[in-house]
C-alpha positions, 0 to 999 in steps of 0.5 A: 173365131179363135186363132190358131196355136201357130198364129199365137206363137208367131205373134209372140216371136214378133213381140219378143223381136220388137223388143229385142230391136227396141233394146238394141236401138236404146243401147246404140243410142247409149254408145253413141252418147258415150262416144260423143261424150268421150270425144268432147272430153278428148277435145277439151283436154287437147284445148287445155294442153294447147292453152298450156303450151302456147302463148296467146300470139301462137294460139291466135295464129293457129286459130287464124290458120284454123279458119282458112284451113281446118285440116292443116290446123289440125295437123299443126295441133297434133304436131304441137301436142306430140312435141309437148308430150315428148317434153321437147318444149321449154316454157311455152311456144311463142308466135315465132316458133309457131311460124316456124312449125307451121312453115315446116309442116306446110307442103312444098307449094311448087305448083305446077308449070305451064308449058306452051307448045 
């Protein structure tokens, strides 16, 4: 029982498509790995800059904030890096300066009023 030429052609096309999908999957995996590596490099660079511009006390305070409020700590890190990149840092940021920075970034916690009728 020989196969129909159309069936053979269809099988060839299916095999080519499978190979294409395998290659795409491999490339996507490579892209993900490259993105992961780039993200890790950026994170390491950010940590190095923070080490350069923060005293030990300021880093400890920032780490304590990060444990309780990670989003807020990320915002504070970005602010510190922005200030450092702009050249507005004289020496290192100490713990008192970090307190002031965190206070400035902290949203006004006005809460809400409960009114009884």
